[in-house]
C-alpha positions in Angstrom: 43.9 -0.6 -10.2 44.3 3.2 -8.9 42.4 3.1 -5.7 41.6 6.8 -3.8 40.2 6.9 -0.6 37.3 9.3 0.7 35.3 9.8 3.8 32.4 7.7 3.6 29.4 9.3 4.0 27.3 8.8 7.3 23.2 8.7 8.3 23.1 12.4 9.4 25.3 14.2 7.3 22.6 16.0 5.8 19.9 16.9 8.5 16.2 16.9 7.3 16.1 20.9 7.5 19.6 21.1 6.6 20.7 21.9 10.0 19.6 20.2 13.0 16.9 21.4 15.4 19.0 23.2 18.1 18.9 21.5 21.3 17.0 23.9 23.7 14.4 23.0 20.6 14.7 19.4 21.0 14.1 19.5 24.9 10.8 21.8 23.9 9.5 18.9 21.4 10.4 16.1 23.8 8.0 17.8 26.1 5.0 17.9 23.6 2.1 14.8 24.6 3.1 12.5 21.6 6.8 12.5 22.9 6.7 12.3 26.9 6.2 8.8 26.9 8.8 7.8 25.5 12.3 7.1 27.7 15.4 8.0 25.9 17.1 5.1 27.9 15.2 2.9 25.4 16.9 4.1 22.4 20.9 2.5 22.0 23.7 4.7 22.4 24.4 5.3 18.6 21.0 6.2 18.1 19.8 8.3 20.8 15.9 9.8 20.8 17.3 13.4 20.8 19.4 12.9 18.0 16.6 11.2 15.9 14.4 14.6 16.3 17.4 16.8 15.9 18.2 15.3 12.7 15.1 13.3 11.4 12.7 16.3 11.8 12.5 19.6 11.0 9.8 23.0 11.8 7.2 23.8 9.0 5.6 27.3 9.3 2.9 26.9 6.2 1.4 30.1 5.5 -2.4 30.9 5.8 -4.4 28.7 2.6 -0.8 27.0 2.1 -1.1 23.2 1.6 1.1 21.3 3.9 0.5 18.0 1.1 -2.3 17.5 -1.7 -4.6 14.6 -1.8 -2.6 12.2 -4.6 0.8 13.2 -3.6 3.6 10.9 -2.0 5.4 11.1 1.4 6.0 9.6 4.4 6.8 11.9 6.9 4.6 12.3 9.8 3.5 15.6 11.0 2.7 17.2 14.7 1.0 19.9 15.4 2.4 22.1 17.4 0.4 25.9 17.3 -1.9 26.9 15.2 -5.2 25.3 13.2 -5.5 23.2 10.1 -7.8 21.3 7.9 -7.8 17.8 6.3 -10.1 18.0 3.0 -10.7 14.9 1.3 -12.0 15.4 -2.1 -14.5 13.1 -2.9 -15.4 13.4 0.5 -16.6 17.3 -0.4 -18.5 15.9 -3.4 -20.2 13.4 -1.4 -21.7 15.9 1.3 -22.7 18.5 -1.1 -24.8 16.4 -3.1 -28.9 16.6 -2.2 -29.8 13.3 -1.1 -31.1 11.2 -3.6 -34.4 9.8 -3.9 -33.9 6.4 -4.8 -35.4 2.6 -4.7 -33.7 0.5 -2.1 -31.7 -2.2 -3.4 -33.4 -4.6 -0.9 -36.8 -3.7 -2.9 -35.1 -4.2 -6.0 -33.8 -7.7 -5.1 -36.7 -8.7 -3.8 -38.5 -8.6 -7.2 -35.8 -10.7 -8.8 -34.9 -13.3 -5.8 -37.7 -15.8 -5.0 -40.1 -14.4 -2.7 -39.6 -16.2 1.1 -41.4 -15.0 4.4 -38.4 -13.4 6.7 -38.3 -14.6 10.1 -37.4 -11.6 12.5 -34.4 -12.6 14.5 -31.7 -10.1 15.8 -28.4 -12.6 14.3 -27.6 -14.7 12.0 -25.8 -17.9 13.0 -24.0 -20.3 10.7 -26.0 -23.5 9.9 -23.9 -25.9 12.5 -25.5 -23.0 15.5 -21.7 -22.7 16.6 -21.4 -18.6 17.4 -20.3 -16.5 14.7 -16.3 -16.6 14.2 -14.6 -13.7 12.5 -12.3 -14.1 10.3 -9.2 -11.6 11.0 -7.4 -10.5 14.4 -8.6 -7.3 16.1 -8.2 -4.4 15.3 -4.9 -2.0 15.2 -5.9 -0.2 18.2 -6.5 -3.6 20.2 -9.5 -5.5 22.2 -9.8 -2.5 24.5 -11.0 0.5 22.1 -14.4 1.3 22.8 -14.6 2.4 19.3 -16.3 5.1 19.9 -15.3 7.1 16.4 -14.2 10.7 16.4 -13.6 11.2 13.0 -10.3 12.6 12.6 -10.4 14.7 9.4 -12.0 18.0 9.7 -9.9 20.5 11.9 -6.2 20.0 13.1 -5.3 21.6 16.2 -2.3 21.6 18.7 -0.9 17.9 19.4 -2.5 16.5 16.8 -0.6 13.6 14.3 -1.7 13.6 10.8 0.4 12.0 8.0 0.3 8.7 9.4 -1.3 6.5 6.6 1.4 7.6 3.8 4.2 6.9 5.8 3.2 3.4 7.0 1.6 1.9 4.0 4.1 3.9 1.4 0.5 5.2 -0.4 -0.5 8.4 -2.0 -2.0 10.8 0.0 -5.9 10.0 1.0 -6.8 13.8 2.0 -5.0 17.5 1.7 -4.2 19.6 4.8 -4.1 23.0 4.4 -3.3 26.0 7.3 -5.7 27.8 8.2 -3.7 30.1 10.5 -0.7 32.3 9.7 1.1 31.3 12.9 1.0 27.2 12.4 4.0 25.6 12.9 4.0 21.5 12.5 6.8 19.2 13.5 7.8 16.9 10.3 9.6 13.9 11.1 10.8 12.1 8.0 10.3 8.1 8.0 13.6 7.2 9.1 12.9 8.9 12.0 9.6 8.1 12.3 10.5 4.2 11.9 13.3 3.7 14.8 11.2 6.1 17.4 8.4 3.1 16.3 11.1 0.4 17.2 12.5 1.7 20.1 9.4 3.2 21.9 6.3 1.3 22.6 4.1 4.4 23.7 5.3 6.0 20.4 4.1 2.8 18.3 0.9 2.8 19.8 0.0 6.2 19.2 1.4 6.2 15.6 -1.0 2.8 15.1 -4.4 4.5 16.7 -3.8 7.4 14.3 -3.1 5.0 11.5 -6.5 3.0 12.5 -8.3 6.3 12.9 -7.3 7.8 9.7 -7.4 4.7 7.7 -11.1 4.0 9.1 -12.3 7.5 8.3 -11.0 7.9 4.8 -11.5 4.7 3.5 -15.3 4.8 4.2 -14.7 8.5 3.0 -12.8 7.3 -0.1 -15.2 4.2 -1.4 -17.9 5.1 -3.8 -20.1 2.4 -2.4 -20.8 5.4 0.6 -20.7 8.2 -1.4 -24.8 8.5 -1.0 -24.2 7.7 2.6 -24.9 11.2 5.0 -22.4 12.2 7.8 -24.8 11.4 10.2 -25.3 7.5 9.2 -21.4 7.4 7.8 -20.4 8.4 11.5 -22.2 5.4 13.1 -21.1 3.1 10.4 -17.6 3.9 11.3 -18.7 3.5 15.0 -19.8 0.2 14.7 -16.8 -1.1 12.0 -13.6 -2.7 12.6 -10.2 -1.9 11.3 -8.2 -5.0 10.8 -4.4 -6.1 9.4 -3.1 -9.0 8.2 0.6 -9.5 7.6 3.0 -6.9 8.2 4.5 -3.7 6.4 7.6 -5.4 6.2 6.4 -8.8 4.0 9.1 -8.8 1.7 11.6 -10.2 3.6 9.4 -13.5 4.9 8.2 -13.8 1.4 11.9 -13.7 -0.3 12.8 -16.4 2.2 9.5 -18.6 1.2 10.2 -18.3 -2.8 13.8 -19.0 -2.3 12.8 -22.7 -0.8 11.9 -26.0 -2.8 8.5 -25.3 -4.4 8.6 -21.4 -3.6 5.4 -20.3 -5.1 3.4 -23.1 -3.1 5.1 -22.0 0.2 4.2 -18.0 -0.9 0.9 -19.7 -0.9 0.7 -21.5 2.3 2.1 -18.9 4.1 -0.2 -15.8 2.9 -2.8 -15.2 5.9 -6.1 -16.4 5.2 -8.8 -13.1 5.7 -11.6 -15.3 4.5 -12.5 -18.7 3.7 -14.8 -19.9 1.0 -18.0 -21.3 2.8 -17.6 -20.2 6.3 -19.8 -17.9 7.8 -19.9 -14.3 6.6 -20.4 -11.9 9.5 -20.0 -8.3 7.6 -19.1 -6.4 4.5 -15.1 -6.2 4.2 -13.7 -3.3 2.3 -10.0 -3.6 1.3 -8.2 0.1 2.3 -4.8 -1.0 1.2 -2.7 -3.4 -0.1 -3.7 -7.0 -2.3 -5.8 -9.7 -1.8 -5.9 -13.1 -3.4 -9.5 -14.3 -4.6 -9.4 -17.9 -4.5 -12.1 -21.1 -5.0 -12.6 -24.2 -4.0 -11.6 -27.4 -6.2 -12.2 -30.5 -4.7 -9.3 -30.4 -1.7 -7.3 -28.1 -3.4 -7.7 -24.4 -3.5 -7.1 -22.2 -6.4 -6.5 -18.5 -7.7 -9.3 -17.0 -9.5 -8.3 -13.4 -9.4 -7.0 -10.7 -7.1 -8.4 -7.3 -5.6 -6.9 -4.1 -4.2 -7.9 -0.8 -2.5 -11.6 -0.1 -2.6 -12.9 -3.3 -3.8 -16.1 -4.6 -1.3 -16.7 -8.3 -0.7 -19.9 -9.4 0.8 -21.8 -7.3 -0.4 -24.0 -9.1 -2.8 -24.6 -12.3 0.0 -25.9 -9.6 3.0 -28.1 -8.0 0.1 -29.5 -11.3 -1.1 -29.6 -12.7 2.3 -31.4 -10.3 3.7 -34.2 -11.1 0.8 -34.1 -15.1 1.5 -33.1 -15.2 5.1 -30.1 -17.8 4.5 -27.2 -18.3 6.3 -24.6 -15.8 5.2 -21.5 -17.5 3.8 -18.4 -16.2 2.0 -18.4 -17.2 -2.2 -14.9 -17.3 -2.3 -11.7 -17.3 -0.2 -9.6 -14.5 0.6 -5.9 -14.3 1.4 -3.2 -11.5 1.8 -0.7 -11.3 -1.0 1.4 -8.8 1.3 0.6 -6.7 3.7 -3.4 -5.9 3.4 -5.6 -3.6 5.5 -9.3 -3.5 5.6 -12.5 -2.8 7.6 -15.3 -4.6 8.4 -18.7 -3.8 8.9 -21.2 -6.0 11.0 -23.9 -7.4 8.7 -27.0 -5.6 10.4 -25.3 -2.0 10.0 -25.0 -3.2 6.6 -28.8 -4.1 6.2 -30.0 -1.2 8.4 -27.8 1.5 7.1 -26.0 0.9 3.7 -28.4 -1.1 1.8 -31.6 1.4 1.9 -28.9 3.9 0.4 -28.4 1.6 -2.9 -30.3 1.2 -6.1 -28.0 -1.5 -7.9 -25.4 -3.7 -6.1 -22.2 -2.3 -8.0 -19.4 -5.0 -9.3 -17.5 -5.5 -6.1 -15.6 -8.5 -6.1 -12.7 -7.8 -7.4 -10.4 -9.2 -10.4 -11.3 -12.3 -11.5 -14.4 -13.1 -8.8 -17.7 -14.2 -9.8 -21.3 -14.1 -8.4 -23.0 -17.3 -7.1 -21.4 -20.2 -5.9 -18.3 -21.1 -6.8 -18.8 -24.8 -8.6 -16.4 -27.9 -7.7 -13.9 -27.2 -10.3 -12.7 -24.2 -11.9 -14.3 -22.4 -14.9 -12.3 -21.3 -18.1 -11.2 -17.9 -17.9 -13.8 -15.5 -19.8 -12.7 -13.3 -22.7 -10.9 -10.9 -22.2 -10.0 -12.3 -18.8 -6.5 -13.3 -17.6 -5.7 -16.7 -18.2 -5.8 -18.5 -14.5 -1.9 -19.8 -14.9 -1.3 -15.9 -15.6 -3.1 -14.7 -12.7 -1.1 -16.6 -10.5 2.0 -15.8 -12.0 1.5 -12.2 -11.7 0.4 -13.1 -7.5 2.8 -15.8 -6.4 5.5 -13.4 -7.6 4.3 -10.2 -6.5 4.6 -8.6 -9.9 1.2 -6.8 -9.2 3.1 -4.8 -7.4 4.8 -3.2 -10.4 3.5 -0.1 -11.9 5.9 0.4 -14.4 7.4 -2.7 -14.9 9.8 -3.3 -17.8 8.2 -6.7 -19.5 9.8 -8.6 -22.7 7.6 -10.2 -24.9 10.3 -13.2 -26.1 8.2 -14.6 -29.1 9.3 -10.7 -30.5 12.5 -10.2 -28.9 15.9 -11.1 -30.9 18.5 -10.6 -27.9 20.0 -7.3 -29.9 20.8 -5.7 -26.9 19.6 -2.2 -28.1 17.9 -1.8 -25.1 20.8 -2.6 -22.7 22.9 -0.4 -24.6 20.5 2.6 -24.5 19.9 2.4 -21.4 24.0 2.5 -20.5 24.5 5.7 -23.2 21.7 7.0 -21.1 23.5 6.7 -17.8 27.4 7.0 -18.4 27.6 3.9 -19.3 26.3 1.7 -16.8 22.9 0.1 -17.8 20.3 0.7 -14.7 18.9 -3.0 -15.5 19.9 -7.0 -16.3 17.8 -8.1 -19.5 17.0 -11.5 -17.4 14.0 -12.1 -15.0 11.0 -14.4 -14.5 9.1 -15.7 -17.3 5.9 -17.5 -17.9 5.2 -18.0 -21.5 6.6 -15.5 -23.9 6.5 -12.8 -21.1 10.0 -11.6 -19.4 9.2 -9.8 -15.9 13.0 -8.0 -16.3 15.0 -6.9 -13.5 14.5 -3.6 -13.9 12.7 -1.1 -11.2 9.0 -1.8 -11.4 8.5 1.3 -9.3 6.3 -0.5 -7.2 3.1 0.6 -5.7 4.1 -1.1 -2.4 8.1 0.1 -2.5 9.5 -1.7 0.1 12.7 -0.5 -0.8 11.8 2.9 1.1 11.5 0.6 4.6 14.6 0.6 5.9 17.2 3.3 4.3 18.4 5.5 7.1 19.0 8.5 5.0 15.5 8.6 2.8 17.5 9.0 -0.2 15.4 6.1 -1.3 12.1 7.8 -2.3 8.6 8.2 -4.0 9.0 11.7 -6.1 6.1 13.7 -4.3 4.5 14.0 -8.1 4.7 11.1 -10.0 5.1 8.7 -7.2 8.4 6.8 -8.8 10.9 5.5 -6.9 14.0 7.4 -7.1 17.7 7.8 -5.5 19.2 10.9 -4.2 22.9 10.0 -4.9 23.8 12.5 -2.5 22.3 11.3 0.7 22.9 7.5 0.0 25.7 6.1 2.0 25.4 2.9 0.2 24.5 0.4 3.4 23.2 -1.6 0.3 19.5 -2.0 2.7 17.3 -1.0 -0.4 19.0 -3.5 -2.2 18.5 -6.5 0.6 14.8 -5.0 0.7 13.9 -5.5 -2.8 11.8 -8.7 -3.4 12.9 -8.4 -6.8 16.4 -8.4 -7.2 16.1 -5.1 -9.0 18.4 -2.6 -7.2 22.4 -3.1 -7.7 25.3 -1.9 -5.7 27.6 0.3 -7.9 31.4 0.8 -6.5 32.1 4.2 -6.8 35.0 5.6 -8.8 36.5 9.5 -9.0 36.5 11.7 -11.7 39.5 10.2 -12.7 38.3 6.6 -13.0 39.9 5.0 -9.5 37.9 3.5 -7.4 36.6 5.4 -3.9 37.8 3.3 -0.3 36.7 4.8 3.2 38.8 5.4 5.4 39.2 1.7 6.5 40.0 0.6 2.7 36.3 -0.8 2.3 35.2 -0.1 -1.5 32.6 2.1 -1.2 29.2 1.6 -2.9 26.1 3.7 -3.9 22.9 2.1 -5.0 21.3 2.1 -8.5 18.4 1.2 -10.2 16.7 2.1 -13.1 14.8 5.5 -12.8 12.5 5.4 -16.1 15.0 8.0 -17.6 14.0 10.7 -15.4 14.8 14.3 -16.9 15.3 13.2 -20.1 12.5 13.6 -23.2 11.1 10.7 -24.7 10.3 8.5 -21.7 12.9 5.5 -20.8 15.7 4.7 -23.3 14.9 1.2 -23.0 11.3 1.3 -24.8 12.4 3.9 -26.8 14.5 2.0 -29.3 13.1 -1.8 -29.3 13.1 -2.3 -33.3 10.6 -4.8 -32.3 8.3 -3.8 -30.0 9.3 -6.0 -27.6 9.7 -4.2 -25.0 7.2 -2.1 -23.0 7.1 -0.6 -19.5 3.7 -1.2 -17.9 1.3 -1.7 -14.7 0.9 -5.5 -14.3 -2.2 -5.0 -13.5 -2.9 -3.3 -16.7 -3.8 -6.5 -18.5 -6.1 -4.9 -21.0 -2.7 -3.1 -22.3 -0.5 -6.5 -21.7 -2.6 -9.2 -23.0 -3.2 -8.1 -26.5 0.5 -7.6 -26.5 1.5 -11.0 -25.4 -1.3 -12.2 -27.5 0.4 -15.7 -28.8 0.6 -16.9 -25.0 -3.3 -17.0 -25.3 
């Protein structure tokens, strides 16, 4: 076996700005309010604070009218305004503000004509039937209990020392607004995710600032981005925001605990048992819940057991119909279903009295808001059968328990059609220099196999620990891609992937010899499915299948998936 030695790539071989920020500029940056509470002595010797700023940050000088990023784009950088002014613009916010106030019938009046009429008693707060004090179903907001919740919208104008971009950096989702430079002399400090992550880990003051920025932006953008609030005027929305709380369940690094739980005996039961409870069926409902990001498992009671009936994602609302009907009937408010966090979840909680006074008068009907599989009306003693067109219960549980609902472009094989010809594997290898980027095996449910191929997840946890940002989301498409030039072969992404969809490939020289580092250790590089990026026609695996046995699909697109799997039903 031929072996050649080469220098192993290191973290800061490719600084974010092409070259490191000069030391004098680094010192000036560290004097900024966002950094001046950070103590360099808190950082390890091999990861100095000055080194993080010099190599994981860069200076950006957008011209007047130039976008820093667009709403819907992907990116995990955090920005600090050093000079000039910028504006944050949310498309749905603009449309809502420019629309004339509608004249519409209140949903409260609409319901009063449908529900049995009861004389309402005037009282400041409803209480549970047993008279106990109302109990919140979640932890305090990220800002902490001392926060006075005086709301100051972080959108609109951005000036010197303001922080933005924290939402995309933390939750790895699409940008929720567009940011545009107003002045020609604007200068920004852009910090890529690996630098942000390490500063969060080693500096408590920095972590506190970032969490506060994340919660403020999440609260405002969450309300602005939800169609339920489209007819609420700005002043009322501000009042709602000041009364609301922003809550987080589980952690952004949920995958590591998930892998441990799933690997145990009775793994699916272990996964369910460890999911944080957001709300319990028949427990006191103290407000409207708006899902800001993440996935929520919706459950119902079946005797002493709890069964999954569906899931919910961003902009799903719980509790609205209960509050509206309770306002007419004056009954104690109870959750009709249970809610659990399937991975990390952020949500906004709006108190019941604020919903009644500020939101209900703007609605002329109740939208369908209770998520995939959740139903209005009190949950029965036994689980109901799936309605036509609704995913079977066992199928839904399979997707949630394995976190396959996270898959945006998963590889699915219909085993009733597959003849094991391996044309898909050969086509993938032909498109990638002889090395197939997936393994034709995976978890199965009846005739569905979810193959071990990168699913380009909605929440790509593989990005979290990469020290060079080599694995990242394409800014426009959101596909998860790897920059071979900056991958250092640390395997952090492969270890973080909860689906085992990233492999570490041995590096070879152009003459076929293996490459080792200075210590004689085989050099590796992360490899995974790239959806045949740059090749016409889309993924080769899907194009060559002679029996339509393989598709690339969002695992939440049951309208496409279920008919294709029809024999399973």
